[in-house]
KOLNUBA-172032 format. One record per atom (N, C-alpha, C): x, y, z. Coordinates in steps of 0.2 Angstrom, whole numbers, plus 5000, padded with zeros to 4 digits. Each point is the difference from the previous one (the first is absolute). Example, Ala and Ser with C-alpha at 12.3 -4.5 7.8 and 13.67 -1.06 7.14 Angstrom:
KOLNUBA-172032
506649725039;499650065000;500450065000;499850054996;500450065001;499650055003;
This chain:
KOLNUBA-172032
500449945000;499650065000;500450065000;500650005004;500450065001;500350024993;500249954997;500450014993;499550034995;499449985000;499550034995;499950075002;499950015006;499950075003;500550044998;500749985001;500550044998;500150024993;499849954996;500050014993;499550054998;499449995003;499550054998;500250075002;500350015006;500250075002;500650024995;500549964998;500550024996;499850024993;499549964997;499750014993;499550055000;499850035005;499550055000;499349984999;499949935000;499349984999;499650005006;500350015006;499649995006;499750075001;499350005001;499750075001;500250035007;500450054999;500250045006;500350074998;500050045004;500250074999;500750004998;500250064997;500750004998;500550015006;499750035005;500450015006;500149935004;499449965000;500149945003;500549954996;499950014993;500549964996;500750025001;500150065001;500750035001;500349975007;499550005005;500249985007;500149924999;499649964997;500249934999;500649994996;500150044995;500749994996;500650025005;499950055004;500550025004;500249945005;499449975003;500149945004;500449944997;499849994994;500349944996;500850024999;500150064998;500750034999;500449995007;499750025005;500350005007;500249935002;499649954998;500149935002;500649974995;500050024994;500549984995;500750035002;500050075002;500650035002;500249975006;499649995005;500249975006;500349934999;499749964996;500349934998;500750014997;500150054996;500750014997;500550025005;499750045005;500450035006;500349945004;499649955001;500249945004;500649974998;500149994993;500649974997;500650055001;499950065000;500650055002;500249995007;499549995004;500249995007;500249945002;500149954996;500249935001;500850005001;500350054999;500750005001;500250005008;500549965001;500249995007;500650055002;500050035005;500550055002;500449985006;500750015000;500449985005;500550065001;500250015006;500450065002;500549985006;500550045000;500549995006;500450065000;500350015006;500550065002;500749974999;500450044996;500749984999;500450035006;500249955004;500450035006;500749975000;500450035005;500749985001;499949935003;500449964997;500049935003;500749974999;500450025006;500749974999;500049925000;500549984997;500149934999;500449975006;500450055003;500449985006;500150065004;500349995006;500250065004;500550054997;500549974996;500550044997;499750054995;499449984996;499850054995;499550055003;499749995006;499550045003;500250075000;500650035002;500150075000;500050034993;500149964994;500150034994;499450004996;499449975002;499450004997;499650065001;499750034995;499650065000;499449994995;499550055000;499550004995;499449975002;499550004995;499449985001;499650004993;499449985001;499550014994;499449955000;499749994995;499449965000;500049964993;499649945001;499949964994;499349985000;499750014994;499349984998;500049954994;499549965000;500049954995;499249994998;499949994994;499349994997;500049944996;499649955002;499949944997;499449994995;500149994994;499450004995;500149934997;499649955001;500149934997;500749985003;500549984996;500649985003;500650054999;499850064998;500450054999;500150055006;500650005003;500150045006;500450064998;499850065001;500350064999;500350035007;500650005000;500450025006;500250074999;499950055005;500250074999;500350025007;500650025000;500350025007;500350074999;500050045006;500450065000;500549995006;500650034999;500549995006;500450075000;500250015006;500450075001;500549995005;500550045000;500550015006;500449945001;500149954996;500549945001;500750035001;500449965003;500750015001;500450014994;499849974995;500450004993;499549984995;500350004993;499549994995;499849925000;499449994998;499749934999;500449974995;500149935001;500449964995;499549944998;499549995004;499649944998;499350015003;499549974998;499449995003;499749934998;499749975006;499849934999;499350005004;499649954997;499449985004;500349935003;500050005007;500249935003;499449975003;500149935001;499449965003;500249985007;499650025005;500249985007;499450035004;499949975006;499550035005;500350065003;499550045003;500250075002;500649995005;500550054999;500550015004;500649955000;499949964994;500549954999;500350014993;500749984999;500250014993;499849944996;500050014994;499849944995;500450014994;499949954995;500350004994;499750054995;500450024995;499750044995;499549964996;499450044999;499549974995;500050034994;500150075000;500050044994;500550065000;500350014995;500550064999;499650064997;500150065003;499750064997;500550054998;499850044995;500550054998;499950065005;500650035002;500050055005;500550054997;499850075001;500550054998;500650005005;500650024998;500650005004;500050065003;499650025005;499950065004;499849985007;500150055004;499949995007;499250015002;499750034995;499350025000;499749984993;499449975000;499749994993;499449965000;499849984995;499449964999;500149944996;499749945001;500049944997;499349994998;499949974993;499349984998;500149954995;499749945001;500149944996;499449955001;499949974994;499449955000;500349934999;499849965005;500249935000;499449954998;500149954997;499549954999;500249945005;499449995004;500149955005;499649934998;500349955003;499749934999;499549995005;499649955000;499549995005;500349995007;500649975001;500349995006;500350075003;500250044995;500350065002;499450055002;499449994997;499450045002;499849985008;500149945001;499849985007;500550025005;500750004998;500550035004;499950075002;499850044994;499850075001;499550015005;499449974999;499450015004;500149985007;500549955001;500249985007;500550055004;500250064996;500450055003;500749985001;500249964995;500749975000;500550034995;499950064998;500450034995;500250075003;500750014999;500250075002;500450034995;500050075000;500550034995;500650025004;500649994998;500650025003;500450044995;500350065002;500450044996;500749995003;500549994996;500749995002;500450064997;500550025004;500450064998;500749985000;500450054998;500749994999;500349995007;499850045005;500350005007;499749945004;499449974998;499749945003;499749954995;500549974997;499849954994;499649955002;499949985007;499649955002;499350025001;499850074999;499450035001;499950065005;499750054998;499950065004;499350015002;499650004995;499250015002;499749934998;499449995004;499649944999;499350025002;499549974996;499350015002;499649944997;499649975004;499649954998;499450024996;499849964995;499450024996;499449965004;499650045004;499449975003;499450024997;499549965000;499350024997;499750065004;499850054996;499750065002;499249985002;499850025005;499349985002;499650074999;499449994997;499650064998;499850045007;
């Protein structure tokens, strides 16, 4: 019944005033636009703070700086965007590592990073199903390595953002 009713409204064969027809069409348009908006909202968001994270006592005094990392997941494409500033020396490498919070772990992905003490990283990675599960479990972190601290200066976990 509803499909026939909608067809009658859209075709103009249903006896109603122009203002009511416009109101009905606006309602149909709102439903359709709302449905397309749902797919745009299906992206998952992740974020973390890039903090000083000494790998041992000897490196603690030489580490400085901070920043943030955000990531958007659409399907299996993860776009990682980070800003950092005030590091002790120019960046030499950036990696996404796999490990529980506050633990070091192996490199999962390498990212391009500008060789500066302050800058921006943005890269899109294609994840497997197993990597998607690791991401959703909060087991990935971004680490930026520098000339003065080649084992890592800043680190931040990619944790799911809650609405």
